[in-house]
N, C-alpha and C positions, 0 to 999 in steps of 0.2 A: 074321341076324334076321328077313331075308323072301327069299325066291326071287324075287322081282324085281328085275331086274340097272339098279336105277334109278339111278347112277353113269353105264351107258352109255348109256341111254334121255335124260338131262340135257347129257349129251355131245353124242350126236347133236343134239339139237333146239335147242342152244348152233352147234355145230360150223355145219350145214347152213343157218342162218339168212342171207337173202337181203335186197334191198335191195327188190326187186318184193312182198317177203312184207310190206313195212311199209305200217299204212294212211297216210295224210296225217299223222292227227292225231300219230301216236308223231313223228314227225318235228317236229313242232310241242313237242310235250311233252320232246321230248330236247333242240332249244334253250333250253327253257323251263327245263329241268333246268341246263343249262351256263350261264344268269345266273346261278340262285341258288346256286351250285357255286360260279363265279369272282366273285361279291358277298363270301361269307363266306369262300372261302379270299385273297383281297388283306387284307380286315381281318383274318382270323386269322394272317397268316405275318409281322405287327406284333406278337405276342403273346410272352412270357418263352419259352414253351414251344419256339417255333418259331426262337428264335434259339438256346437253346440247342443245338439237335437243328442246326441248321448250324454253330455253331461246334464243334460235334463233328466232324461229318462233314470240316470242312476242315479239322483237328486231325488227323484221320484219314487224310490224303491223298486225299479223295474228289474235286477239283477236276474238271471234267469239261465237255461240252458240253452238257447237259439244263438248261433254263431253269425255276428257281425263281419260281412264281408271285409277285404283288407284290416279288419282291424283286430286288437287283441281283447275286447269285452264281450261279455255275453251276457244276453239279456231275452226277455221274456219274448216269447213266438209270435205277439199280434206290433212287440217293439219293434222287434228284428226288419219286420213287414215294413215299417214305417219309416225307421233309418236307412235298412239296405235299396229303399225304394228310392226316399229325397237323393242319397250319394248317388244313386245309378243316373238322375236328371241334374245332378249337380254341374255337371259340365256341359250339359247342353249337347252332348257328341252321341246319345242312344240314336237309336235306327227310328225308323217312321212308316206311317203308312197314310196313303191319302183316301183310302177307303173310311177311315177311323177320323181323320183329320188329327193325328196328332201323333204320340210315341207310346208303341204297343206292349213290348219287351219291359218296359219298367213295371208298368203295373201290374204283371205276370208271372213274374219270376220271382221278386223279391216274397210274395204270399207264398207262393209253389215252396220255393225254400226251406221258409217258416214253419210252413205246416209238413214237408215232405220230410223235415230232419225231426220234427217231434213224432211221427208217426211210422218212419222208417220205411217208406214208402219204396218201391221197386224206381228202376231209372224209365224202364217202360212207361208206367204206371204217372210218370212227371214229364214224358215226351206226350202224352194222350191230353192232360191238362193243360197242358203248354198247348196246343192246338185247339182245343177246345175256346179257351181265353180269347186266345189271339182271334180266332173265326168273330167270338161273338164282340169282343173290339171293332170290326169289319161290319157286321150288321147293324151294331146301335149306333155307329157312326154314321152311317148312310141312311138311316132311319130320320135323324134331325138336322142331317147336311141340307146347305149348307149353312141356315138362318139360328143353327146353334152358337154356331163362333163365330156369327157376324153380329150377333148380342150380349158379346164379350166372355163368352164362358169357354176355357181352356178344356177341351176336349178330354186331356190325357186323365185330368182329373176328373172329370164326371162323364162319360164315357169309361175308363180306366176303372172305375168303380164295380160296371155291368162285367168286362173282360175280367177282374180280379176275382170275382164273385165266382164268374162260370166255372174257373182255374181250379178255384181251393174246391167248391163242389164237387169238379168232377173228381178231384183227387177223395175225397172225402165219401163218395158214392152215390149221392143224392139222386134220386131219380125225379123226373121232368116236373113235375108238382111241388116237391122241396125247392126244385133249385127255381123255380119262376115266384116262390115266397120268397128266397132269395134274395131276388132281384128285387124285388120291393123292400126289403131292410135296406140295400146299396142304395135304391134309389133315393131313399129318404134323408140321406148322409150325401151325396154326391153332390160336391162343391168345386170350384176353383175358377178365380177369374184372372181375364187376360191383361189387365188394371195392374195385377202384379209382377209382370213380366219385367225382365231384366231387376228382380229382388230375389231373394231368398225365399220367397213363397214360389218360386215358378216348381224348383223339384219339390217344394214341401206337398205340391199337389200329387206329384208320382208317389208320393210315401204315404199320403194318405187316403188314395184312390186303393194302392196293397194293401194298407189296414183294413181300412172301410170294409173291401172284397172278402176279404179272410173272416172278420167279424160277419159278415154276411152269414157267411157258408157257414160257420159253424153255429150261429145260433139258428138258422131253419133245422140244422140236423138237432137240433134238443128241441127244437117244434115251436121256438119263438115265432110268431104271426105279422103277416104283412098281405097287402093286397096279391094276388095272383097276376094283377095286368098292367102294373106300375108304368109299363112304359105306354100304355096305350090310350090307360083310362081318363076321366076329364079330370083334371086339374094332376096330372102325374107327372110323370120326364120329358115325356115332346111336347105337351100343350104345355105348358108352365113353363120350357127353356127353349122351346123354337116356336116356329108359327107354321109348321106344318107336320105331318106324320109320313114319310115315304115308306110305306110299309111294301112296296114290291120293288126296291132298291135295297131294302135290310133283307127280304128274303130270299129274293132270286141271286143267280149263280152268279159268285165274283170274278173277277175278272180270271181268267188263265185258270179258272174253276175252285182256286184256293187264295184267298185274303193273305195267305202268307206267303205266296208266290209273290206279291205285290210286295215285301218288302223292303226298304229302300235302306242302306246303312250309310252313315255320316265318313266326310274323310276327311271334313275340316270340323274345329272344334267349337262353331257356333251355330244359329237358328238358319234351322233346314232351308229358308227362304233367302236366306242371302248363298247360297252354293251355289244356283245359277250365275247369278251376277260374279261370283267370285273366279267359278270358272271363264267367263267372258272377262273377265278383266287378266286372267293369267293366260290366256291362249292370246292376249293382242302382246301383252310383255313377250313371250316367249317367241311368238312368229314374228316379232316388230325391235323387239332389241334396243329401245329410244328410254333415255332417263326421262326420269318423272317433271323435268324442272320446262321439258318441253310441250307435254301437256297444255292444252290451251280452255278445252272443255271438255268436260262427261255429261252426255244424257244416258240415262237408264229408262229402258222401258219397263213394266214388272206389273203384275195383276195388280189390283187397286185393294185387296186383302192385305196383301206387306206394309198398307201405311199403319196400320194399327197393331202390327205385331214385331216389326223391325226396321223402323223409322225413328228411331232417336239422331237425330242430325248430329247434336256434340257432345257425345261420348267421355266422360270423364273416369268410367273405372271400365276395370276388365268386361266386368260382367255385361255392363251396358255396353260396350265395345260388341257383343256377339249380338246383339240388337241391334248395331244401324247398317244398314246396307251404304253408308257413307263409306264408315269404316272399315269396313271389313274389304270394299272393292279398292281403297289406297291401300291398304296391307297388301293385298294381290298384286298392284301396279308397282309396286316399291319391292316387292320379292320377299317381303314376310311368310315365313311358313304359318298358313293357318292352317294346319293340322295339328301345330305345335301347340299343346297349352300352355307354355310360356311366353308366349305369342300376344295372349289378352290378357296387359297389365293398364295401371296409369298411366306408366310412363310411356308406352305404344302411343297412347287417343294422344299424347302431348307430344309426338316429336314433331319438329315442323313442316318434312316434307308431305306424311300422312296429311297432319291440317291442312295444308296447303291444296293438298287435292280434294279432300272433302269440299271444299271451300269452292272448286270449282266444278261443280257436280250439282245436276240437274237429274232430279225423279218424275221422270211421269208413268201416276199409275193407271191401268189400260181395264176398265169393267168388263168384267166376263171372261178374263183371259185365264189359262190355265195357270194354277197355282208356282207352279215351277218352270214357268220358260221363262226369259229374259233376254233381253235386244238391248246392245253397245253398240253406242257410237261415242269415238274420242278423236277429238280434232287437233292435230299440232300446231305448232306455232308456224308451220313452213302451207298451213292451211289445208294437207292430208287428213283425210276422214277415216277413218276405221272401221267397219262395223262388222259386230257379231254376235252371234245366239245361241244362247244354251237352253235343253230342257234335263235339268233335273231329277225329272219325276218318273224317268223309265228304268224298269229294274234291269240290273244285270242280267242277259243271256247265259254266260258265259258261269256256272256255279265254279268253275275248278279257279278261273280266274276271280272271282269274287273272294274266293275261300282263302287267296295267296295275299289279296287286300288287306282282309279283317286279320290273317294272321301280323302282318308288317304291325297295324295298328294295336293289336293284343302287345306282341314286342315291346313295340314302342314306349306302353302306359302299364304294361305288369314287370315287365324284367324288373325298373329301377326298384321298386317296390318291393316284391318278392324275392328278389334274387334269380340270377337264371336257372337253377335248379327248381325254385319254390313255382316258376312258373311255368318250368316245363311238367311239373308236379301235376299241376292244376290244368294244362290244358292235354294231359293224356286221361283224366280223369272223365275230363269232357269230351274227348272223342272214343270213350265206354260207356257215355250214359246208358245207353240203350242195354247193357248186360248188369250193371248193377243193382243188386238186390236191397241196398240202403242208399236214399239219394243224399241223406246227410253225411258221406263222403264226398262228396260236391260242395258244398259249401265250406265243411269243415278244411277243405284242400286249399279254398283262399281267402284264411285267417291270413293274419302276421301274425309272428312266432313271437 
């Protein structure tokens, strides 16, 4: 598809990344990603799908030394990458990057924790490896965007396989040639279908990407072979799963210099494409203070890509509610806390006022809009129309304010499960990760005693 050796170039950049290359703000951003990741993973570890995966693994004899976040069981490292990855995406409450087109941290951290605990990797090596994996997610995402996602592939599972590979490969010390081969091993495993959104398979994609990446890097280190041009070759990743190969975008300068600087955290426990509409509805409710019964019509304008992602019109379960524009807007208009995990239940989908608001809502899907932009107009019973818009795709400029918001989220999710002392212990380890001599201390602090 292209004469540019994209795979080799992306592998070179990931393999060569070193501590001295990292601006101070990237270390802080990594810590914030970890705070957020442990919060959603500890909570997600209690979900039914995580329990099923743990049960299946133990029945299959996967007992081992690797720690499971938020649980007491220990398993094989590859199994830990799978289960911790799935748990971290179970609530759909994890971070997002639009260059990748999916969820970056949930594919990278599980592989690094499993490998780092096994090899006693240092905290600085963990951070180097995390950034290498994160930046790879943005590069590979831009390579095949937007047609890859439009064809029905879940980027977190597909592109995420390469980011996990880059991270694990960097931690193992693979050179650029070995890492390019590891990408070939990952490419033949990369999978994930958007048609499974709203089911347990969506979070499974994050887990399999992390597991695949760990496996690919370890096999490449042992001399396992694969093509070293898997991203750009004929019948390779790009040609089989997208309509084009945008090498210039993949290898060009990321916005603000690093893809990590464009990380977006979630403050509503639902699909990120629902966040701008939720913010619109919240603003209207808080500024105008009218009862839901006064609403006559709701018009939402949003990018057409949301139609195939989060447009379940009449959800019947809490999981489906996370992928329903109508449901989440109705929740926000009635004052339901969309940041609270307990708000996404079957009972809430049956609440008469919410069902009534869902029925009054029309959605106009706009072609070629920003994925993160929403406009909303609500007409009341006296003919008054209230209009607002919100863009949820703008990274926060104030890192201190962002940390405060993440800490609030962390406390709300971790303290009920680990207790105040346990939550503080894990927080303190995350804060001093750059001085750790054994990153296993980090993951062990997250286990349920």
